Backbone bond lengths (Angstrom), bond angles and torsions (degrees), N, CA, C in turn:
res aa  C-N    CA-C-N  psi(-1)  N-CA   C-N-CA  omega(-1)  CA-C   N-CA-C  phi
1 Q - - - 1.470 - - 1.536 109.28 -
2 V 1.315 115.24 126.00 1.471 120.04 178.37 1.526 109.08 -83.44
3 Q 1.321 116.18 131.50 1.441 121.24 177.76 1.516 110.09 -112.00
4 L 1.333 114.66 148.35 1.464 121.29 179.22 1.522 108.72 -112.96
5 V 1.311 115.66 128.50 1.472 120.23 179.57 1.499 108.81 -122.07
6 E 1.340 114.59 121.44 1.478 119.92 -176.76 1.518 110.16 -97.84
7 S 1.302 114.80 158.40 1.449 122.10 170.68 1.511 107.92 -148.87
8 G 1.339 114.20 159.81 1.451 119.78 -178.01 1.509 109.37 104.95
9 G 1.280 116.08 -163.25 1.468 120.79 -176.52 1.506 111.17 84.73
10 G 1.324 115.24 -172.77 1.481 119.68 179.76 1.492 111.68 131.08
11 L 1.331 116.26 -156.27 1.438 123.58 -177.49 1.532 110.54 -112.64
12 V 1.315 115.64 133.53 1.458 120.06 -178.52 1.539 108.28 -145.86
13 Q 1.324 116.05 153.64 1.457 118.83 174.48 1.515 110.91 -80.58
14 A 1.315 115.02 156.87 1.462 120.58 178.07 1.549 109.52 -55.47
15 G 1.317 114.57 135.93 1.447 120.78 -176.90 1.517 113.88 93.69
16 G 1.310 115.74 -11.75 1.441 119.76 -178.75 1.524 113.10 -84.12
17 S 1.327 114.60 -173.71 1.461 121.35 -175.94 1.526 110.49 -129.84
18 L 1.309 114.27 150.85 1.444 123.58 173.94 1.508 108.38 -143.61
19 S 1.317 115.42 156.15 1.457 118.14 174.52 1.538 108.88 -130.82
20 L 1.320 114.76 145.01 1.455 122.33 176.79 1.541 108.88 -119.74
21 S 1.308 115.50 150.57 1.437 119.37 172.67 1.531 108.50 -139.42
22 C 1.306 114.85 155.67 1.459 120.74 -176.34 1.533 107.76 -148.11
23 V 1.311 116.56 123.83 1.454 121.56 -179.97 1.519 109.38 -112.06
24 A 1.331 115.94 134.52 1.452 121.45 176.51 1.498 109.75 -95.29
25 S 1.319 116.89 128.99 1.454 121.38 178.61 1.543 109.57 -120.42
26 G 1.338 115.06 140.88 1.445 120.10 -178.41 1.540 109.74 125.29
27 I 1.286 114.04 174.93 1.499 119.20 -176.52 1.511 109.51 -101.97
28 A 1.317 114.77 131.92 1.462 121.64 178.54 1.513 110.67 -150.20
29 L 1.304 115.90 153.28 1.458 119.13 176.31 1.518 109.62 -74.58
30 R 1.314 115.47 -36.39 1.483 119.61 178.87 1.527 109.29 -156.83
31 I 1.344 115.48 144.03 1.454 121.83 175.64 1.519 105.09 -126.36
32 D 1.356 115.01 101.81 1.426 119.12 -171.12 1.523 111.65 -169.06
33 P 1.318 120.42 126.33 1.433 126.19 -1.08 1.547 111.75 -82.69
34 M 1.298 114.63 176.45 1.466 123.13 169.38 1.521 108.08 -119.87
35 G 1.311 115.23 158.41 1.452 114.64 -178.68 1.541 112.42 -176.96
36 W 1.317 112.72 -168.32 1.475 120.67 -179.29 1.495 109.52 -133.65
37 Y 1.324 114.20 140.15 1.477 123.12 171.18 1.526 106.12 -123.83
38 R 1.328 114.90 165.00 1.459 118.54 175.26 1.523 110.11 -143.43
39 Q 1.337 113.94 155.77 1.430 119.88 178.50 1.516 109.83 -139.42
40 A 1.317 115.35 116.74 1.470 121.06 178.09 1.541 108.07 -90.92
41 P 1.328 116.71 158.34 1.494 119.17 -179.50 1.500 110.73 -56.23
42 G 1.323 115.16 130.18 1.458 121.14 176.29 1.517 114.12 77.96
43 K 1.300 117.21 6.04 1.463 120.06 -177.94 1.532 110.18 -123.00
44 Q 1.314 114.45 162.67 1.480 119.50 177.92 1.506 109.75 -77.32
45 R 1.301 115.66 156.99 1.431 121.37 174.64 1.533 108.81 -66.82
46 E 1.326 116.15 135.70 1.465 119.78 -177.68 1.513 111.06 -130.86
47 L 1.338 115.40 151.66 1.442 119.64 178.14 1.530 109.75 -71.20
48 V 1.326 115.61 139.03 1.466 122.10 174.01 1.535 109.05 -103.34
49 A 1.310 116.24 -55.79 1.448 120.60 -179.34 1.520 109.42 -163.83
50 T 1.343 116.22 150.75 1.457 122.08 173.70 1.507 108.87 -134.27
51 I 1.327 114.70 159.78 1.458 120.68 178.78 1.512 109.03 -147.24
52 T 1.317 116.10 139.04 1.461 122.82 179.25 1.543 110.57 -92.72
53 R 1.299 115.36 170.68 1.443 119.47 177.02 1.536 110.73 -62.01
54 G 1.322 116.47 -27.24 1.450 120.44 178.09 1.512 113.08 -89.14
55 D 1.345 116.08 12.76 1.476 123.39 176.53 1.522 114.52 68.53
56 T 1.299 116.93 23.62 1.462 119.99 170.30 1.515 107.55 -78.55
57 T 1.323 115.64 126.08 1.488 120.58 -175.65 1.507 111.93 -112.17
58 N 1.331 113.85 157.93 1.455 121.75 178.05 1.538 106.16 -144.93
59 Y 1.335 115.37 129.00 1.459 120.13 -178.91 1.527 110.05 -125.23
60 T 1.329 115.12 147.10 1.464 117.32 168.47 1.523 108.28 -71.44
61 D 1.302 116.57 149.54 1.467 120.54 -172.71 1.526 114.07 -56.81
62 S 1.322 116.15 -35.63 1.464 119.51 -174.34 1.522 114.49 -68.48
63 V 1.333 117.77 -14.32 1.472 118.92 -177.53 1.542 110.73 -115.42
64 K 1.325 118.05 -1.57 1.467 119.15 179.88 1.531 110.75 -61.09
65 G 1.317 115.58 134.22 1.454 121.14 -179.66 1.495 113.10 86.37
66 R 1.337 118.19 -10.70 1.483 120.34 179.97 1.555 111.41 -117.07
67 F 1.313 116.55 -34.97 1.469 120.63 -177.85 1.524 108.31 -106.55
68 T 1.334 115.78 148.72 1.442 121.34 174.71 1.527 109.92 -134.34
69 I 1.327 113.44 125.06 1.469 119.02 177.83 1.517 108.90 -101.19
70 S 1.321 115.75 143.91 1.454 120.43 178.11 1.526 108.38 -149.65
71 R 1.301 117.58 166.89 1.446 120.24 178.30 1.521 110.79 -148.99
72 D 1.312 113.75 154.15 1.448 122.09 174.52 1.512 106.80 -119.30
73 N 1.340 116.89 103.07 1.460 119.45 -174.15 1.511 112.01 -64.94
74 A 1.276 117.07 -35.84 1.488 120.90 178.89 1.524 112.25 -60.77
75 K 1.326 115.47 -34.11 1.474 121.62 -179.51 1.513 112.72 -98.17
76 A 1.332 117.04 -0.29 1.471 121.72 -177.28 1.518 110.37 49.91
77 T 1.333 115.98 46.57 1.449 122.03 -175.39 1.502 109.83 -127.38
78 V 1.331 114.85 140.47 1.455 121.73 174.93 1.527 108.16 -120.71
79 Y 1.314 114.06 144.62 1.475 121.55 -175.99 1.520 109.95 -123.04
80 L 1.308 115.89 154.05 1.445 120.36 172.54 1.533 107.61 -137.92
81 Q 1.307 115.87 113.33 1.446 122.38 176.26 1.506 107.80 -97.26
82 M 1.353 115.08 120.51 1.454 120.68 -175.84 1.519 110.14 -115.19
83 N 1.309 116.14 115.54 1.462 122.65 179.54 1.530 110.79 -114.42
84 S 1.298 116.33 163.70 1.456 122.29 178.58 1.534 111.67 48.74
85 L 1.313 114.00 47.73 1.460 119.92 -176.67 1.490 112.79 -63.11
86 K 1.327 114.86 145.67 1.461 122.24 -179.76 1.529 109.72 -121.10
87 P 1.312 118.21 156.68 1.483 119.25 179.06 1.525 111.27 -56.04
88 E 1.304 118.34 -32.10 1.478 121.00 -179.28 1.522 113.14 -71.85
89 D 1.322 116.51 -7.21 1.486 119.78 173.32 1.541 111.34 -82.91
90 T 1.301 116.23 -6.83 1.465 119.96 179.05 1.532 110.74 -61.53
91 A 1.325 115.00 124.40 1.479 120.78 -176.60 1.525 109.54 -177.59
92 V 1.295 115.11 170.63 1.469 120.18 166.27 1.506 107.15 -88.29
93 Y 1.316 115.89 125.96 1.435 120.85 -178.44 1.534 110.36 -100.19
94 Y 1.317 117.18 131.47 1.454 122.62 -176.93 1.512 110.65 -116.14
95 C 1.301 116.47 131.15 1.447 121.51 171.87 1.534 108.13 -77.32
96 Y 1.320 114.65 146.21 1.459 121.86 -177.11 1.528 109.87 -136.25
97 A 1.313 116.45 145.79 1.459 121.14 173.99 1.509 109.37 -152.13
98 R 1.299 116.53 142.17 1.440 122.80 171.29 1.532 106.84 -93.11
99 I 1.315 114.61 123.93 1.464 119.75 -172.91 1.523 109.55 -110.29
100 V 1.338 116.38 128.49 1.453 122.52 170.17 1.507 106.01 -108.13
101 P 1.358 118.26 103.41 1.451 119.42 -175.96 1.553 110.88 -83.84
102 L 1.326 115.55 179.04 1.447 118.61 -175.67 1.534 112.12 -75.05
103 Y 1.309 118.18 -44.21 1.445 120.46 -170.23 1.512 115.71 -128.54
104 R 1.339 116.05 26.42 1.439 118.33 176.86 1.521 109.40 -152.27
105 N 1.318 116.02 175.91 1.466 118.91 -177.71 1.526 112.12 -69.57
106 E 1.313 114.88 153.57 1.462 118.58 -179.67 1.522 110.59 -67.63
107 Y 1.327 116.24 157.18 1.469 120.85 -176.79 1.514 108.99 -152.97
108 D 1.324 114.37 165.79 1.443 121.18 175.16 1.526 112.01 -95.35
109 S 1.293 115.59 135.30 1.466 121.26 178.06 1.485 110.28 -115.80
110 W 1.330 117.13 144.19 1.476 122.55 -177.46 1.517 110.27 -129.23
111 G 1.317 116.50 144.39 1.442 121.55 171.41 1.524 111.02 -77.33
112 Q 1.306 115.24 175.92 1.468 120.82 -177.49 1.492 113.13 -79.14
113 G 1.308 118.63 -13.02 1.457 122.34 179.70 1.491 112.18 96.06
114 T 1.311 117.25 143.59 1.466 122.99 175.61 1.523 107.83 -136.41
115 Q 1.321 115.36 138.09 1.461 121.70 -174.76 1.530 111.05 -82.14
116 V 1.301 115.17 131.25 1.464 122.31 170.71 1.525 107.56 -119.67
117 T 1.318 115.99 122.73 1.469 121.05 -179.56 1.520 109.02 -125.08
118 V 1.318 114.56 125.59 1.463 121.00 -179.49 1.518 107.83 -115.15
119 S 1.308 116.56 116.84 1.446 121.98 179.88 1.505 111.50 -89.67
120 S 1.314 116.63 148.36 1.472 120.82 -178.22 1.515 110.80 -90.84
């Protein structure tokens, strides 16, 4: 079973920056795509950004131009650089990965979540 462990997050003032990282540990045939979702209080979990092994990226409209997703395939790590943060970015951020294991069906893996709080 591949596990995702996140780091980063915290409290920042509006306009500031934060970075998140997530490393996948365990054996898999392929880990693709990787990405980030977030869930604000009282709201559904929503996609923030995803990235494929070939570096094809996808962002939700509200973060385009402010957030940058990247990955290091050799380290099985995905990053999220968040700039120009707004109070509406406040949420628990979850790392995500689609896992293709060696001897079973593919599945989705999720990190434990990390809090990002942006004060106005």
